[in-house]
C-alpha positions, 0 to 999 in steps of 0.5 A, a space after each residue: 252242641 245240643 247233643 253234646 249238652 244232652 250227653 253231658 247231662 245224661 252221663 255226668 249230671 243225671 246219675 248224681 241227681 238219681 242218687 240224691 233223690 234216693 237219699 231224699 226218699 230215704 230221709 223222707 220216708 225211711 227215717 234214715 239218720 243223716 248224721 249217722 251216715 255223715 259220720 260213717 263217711 267222715 270217719 271210714 269211707 273218706 280216709 279210704 278214698 284219699 288213701 286209695 287215690 294217693 297210692 294208685 296215682 300214676 302222674 309224674 312228680 313234676 306234673 303232680 307238683 304243678 297241679 298241686 301248686 295250682 290247686 293250693 293257689 286257687 283255693 287260697 285266693 278264693 278263700 280270701 275273696 270269700 272272706 272279703 265278700 263275707 265282710 262286705 255282707 256283714 256276716 257273723 263268724 259261723 256264716 263266714 266260715 260256711 261261705 268260705 267252705 262252699 267257695 273254696 272246696 269244689 265237687 272235683 270227684 263225683 262230678 269233675 272226674 266224669 266230666 273231664 273224661 267225657 269232655 276230653 280223654 283219659 289223660 285229662 282225667 288223670 290230671 283232674 285226679 291230681 287236682 281232686 287228690 290235692 283238694 281232698 287233702 286240703 279238705 280234710 286238713 284245712 277244711 276241717 280246721 276251717 269248719 271247726 273254727 266256726 264254733 270253736 277257738 283256733 286252739 280247739 280247731 287245731 286240736 280237732 284236726 289231729 282226730 281226723 282219720 283222713 289226716 292219718 290216711 294221707 300220712 300212711 299213703 305218703 310213707 308208702 310212696 316214699 318207701 316204694 313198697 307195695 300195699 298188701 292185697 289184704 289191705 288194698 282190697 277192703 280199702 278199695 271197696 270202702 273207697 268205692 263206696 265213699 262218693 255214692 254215699 256222699 251223694 246220698 247224704 246230699 240228697 238227705 240234706 235236700 229233705 232238710 233244706 229250707 228256703 235260705 233266710 239270706 238268698 243274697 249270700 247264697 247268690 254270692 256263693 254261687 257266683 264266686 263258685 261258678 263264675 269267679 273261680 273258673 276265670 281265676 283258674 283259667 288265668 292261673 293255669 296259663 301263668 304257671 305253665 300248664 298246657 294241653 290235658 293238664 290245662 283242660 283238667 285244671 280249668 274243668 276242676 275249678 269250674 265245678 259247683 260246691 263240694 258235697 263233702 262241705 255238707 258233711 263238714 257243716 253237719 259234723 261241726 254245726 256250721 250253717 248246714 242249711 245254708 251250705 246245702 242251699 249253696 251246694 244244691 243251687 250251684 249244682 243245678 246251675 253248673 251245667 250252664 256254666 260248664 257248657 261255656 267252659 268246655 266249648 272254650 277249651 275245645 
């Protein structure tokens, strides 16, 4: 068990922290502008990531549908629970939106996918990628709308979604899959290169956010977000995965992905729309640091 834990940390967690430290050092000593990098990620790299994942997916339609429904239901329920928790804590609108962001959207890409592969096999990794694609779609539609609504009216937030590049990447990928036409290499190759750059740059942005992080003024809210992310969501995921008939690798992938800490991309959304970025970063950092302990229990139970 100890050897397994050390292997998981070395292969799946330590590389994330190495990149984050580099981002921290860039922000501290090289005066790199975190907002500029977050805009590059938001407007160029993330759309390519979503497009590439969709057009290269090999999961069958039925399996894709079950995992997609599972992901939507889990995130919807967690959004409701986060909203109820915010009301109980007496949070204002911006903080409520921030709490919902970090609870609903988990780090299923640069964290969840490697863990799925290391702990199980490539089949589990394939199913885990379906959850990640679905959550990515919701992040760049519902997540963008949610973040925008923290500082804007509902009408303004809805209008803002129209200008999110990832929305058009999803539409383009859907059209290609529907028509069953191959993507020309002249398009696919640069998209692949930009897609490959998305996750590392997200982690660099997270590390740069570490440099700006301060002690949260309301640590009880951070603690609430961490408990919802690392404890409540996996329990909900385990229950729902069995209820909708997921088995084997699909069940493993579903539970692993719901056990991930808060998504790095939430720090980018918080920066982009100025929705409590310090709080969001605190939750991402805290949940990421504590996640190895909860993930160990989840993986042991799944095995």
